[in-house]
C-alpha positions in Angstrom: -12.2 -3.8 2.7 -15.1 -3.7 5.2 -15.6 -0.2 6.6 -15.5 0.1 10.4 -16.7 3.4 11.8 -14.2 3.0 14.7 -11.2 2.5 12.5 -8.4 4.9 11.5 -7.1 5.4 7.9 -6.2 2.3 5.8 -4.1 2.7 2.7 -3.3 -0.2 0.4 -0.7 0.1 -2.3 -0.5 3.9 -2.3 1.7 6.5 -4.0 2.0 10.2 -3.5 -0.6 10.7 -0.7 -0.7 13.1 2.3 -2.4 12.4 5.6 -2.4 15.6 7.6 -4.3 17.5 10.2 -6.4 14.6 11.5 -7.3 13.6 15.1 -7.6 9.9 15.9 -8.9 9.1 19.4 -9.7 5.6 20.7 -9.7 3.9 17.3 -10.1 0.1 17.2 -6.7 -0.6 15.7 -3.8 1.5 14.2 -4.6 5.2 13.7 -2.8 4.9 10.3 -2.2 1.5 8.6 -0.4 1.2 5.2 -0.5 -2.2 3.6 0.2 -3.6 0.1 3.2 -4.5 -2.0 4.4 -0.9 -2.8 3.8 2.3 -0.9 5.8 5.3 -2.0 6.2 9.0 -1.2 3.6 9.2 1.6 3.5 12.3 3.8 2.1 11.6 7.3 2.3 14.9 9.2 0.7 17.1 11.8 -1.8 14.4 13.1 -2.9 13.8 16.7 -3.2 10.1 17.7 -4.5 9.3 21.2 -5.0 5.8 22.6 -5.2 3.7 19.5 -6.2 0.0 19.7 -9.1 0.1 22.1 -9.5 -3.6 21.6 -6.0 -4.3 23.0 -4.8 -1.2 24.8 -1.2 -0.3 25.0 0.0 -3.3 23.0 0.2 -2.1 19.4 1.8 0.8 17.3 -0.2 3.9 16.3 1.2 3.8 12.8 2.1 0.7 10.8 3.7 1.0 7.3 4.4 -2.0 5.1 6.8 -1.9 2.1 7.2 1.8 2.4 9.8 3.8 0.5 10.6 7.6 0.5 7.9 8.3 3.1 7.9 11.2 5.7 6.4 10.8 9.2 6.8 14.1 11.0 5.3 16.6 13.5 2.7 14.2 14.8 1.5 14.0 18.4 1.3 10.3 19.4 0.2 9.3 22.9 -1.0 6.0 24.5 -2.0 6.6 28.1 -2.7 2.9 28.6 0.7 1.6 27.7 1.6 -1.7 29.3 4.5 -1.4 31.7 7.7 -2.7 30.1 5.9 -4.1 27.1 5.0 -1.0 25.1 5.7 -1.3 21.3 7.2 1.5 19.3 4.7 4.1 18.1 5.7 3.8 14.5 6.5 0.4 12.9 7.9 -0.4 9.5 7.4 -3.9 8.1 8.5 -5.7 4.9 10.8 -4.0 2.4 11.3 -0.4 3.5 13.9 2.1 2.5 14.7 5.9 2.5 12.0 6.8 5.0 12.3 9.8 7.4 10.8 9.9 10.9 11.3 13.2 12.7 10.0 15.8 15.1 7.2 13.6 16.4 6.1 14.0 20.1 5.6 10.4 21.4 4.6 9.4 24.9 3.6 6.0 26.3 5.5 4.0 23.7 8.9 2.3 23.7 11.7 4.1 22.0 12.3 3.0 18.4 
C-alpha cells in the first residue's frame, strides 16, 4: 500500500492486534480501516477521532471493519463536526462477513445512530 502522511491506520488481514491511545484529527479517509479476508481479535480502544475524511467531510464513517470477528471497539471518542444534515453515516461500520463483535462505551457525536 502507498503510504499517505494524512491517513489513519490501515490493517489488512490482521489477528490479535490492539490500536489504543491514538489521536486522529482531520485524516484524509477513515481514522481506522480494517480490510482483508480475515480480521480476528482486534482491540480498538481509548482513541480520539476528530473530523475524519477531510476529502469528503461528514459523509463517511470514522472506523470501517471488513470481515471482522471477535473484535472489541470500546471507550473511543468519535466526533465529526462537519456532519451533513440528515445524511450522516454511522461512526463505526462493519462490512462483509462479521460475527461476535462488541461495540460499547464509545462517545459519538455528529454521526447517525447505528
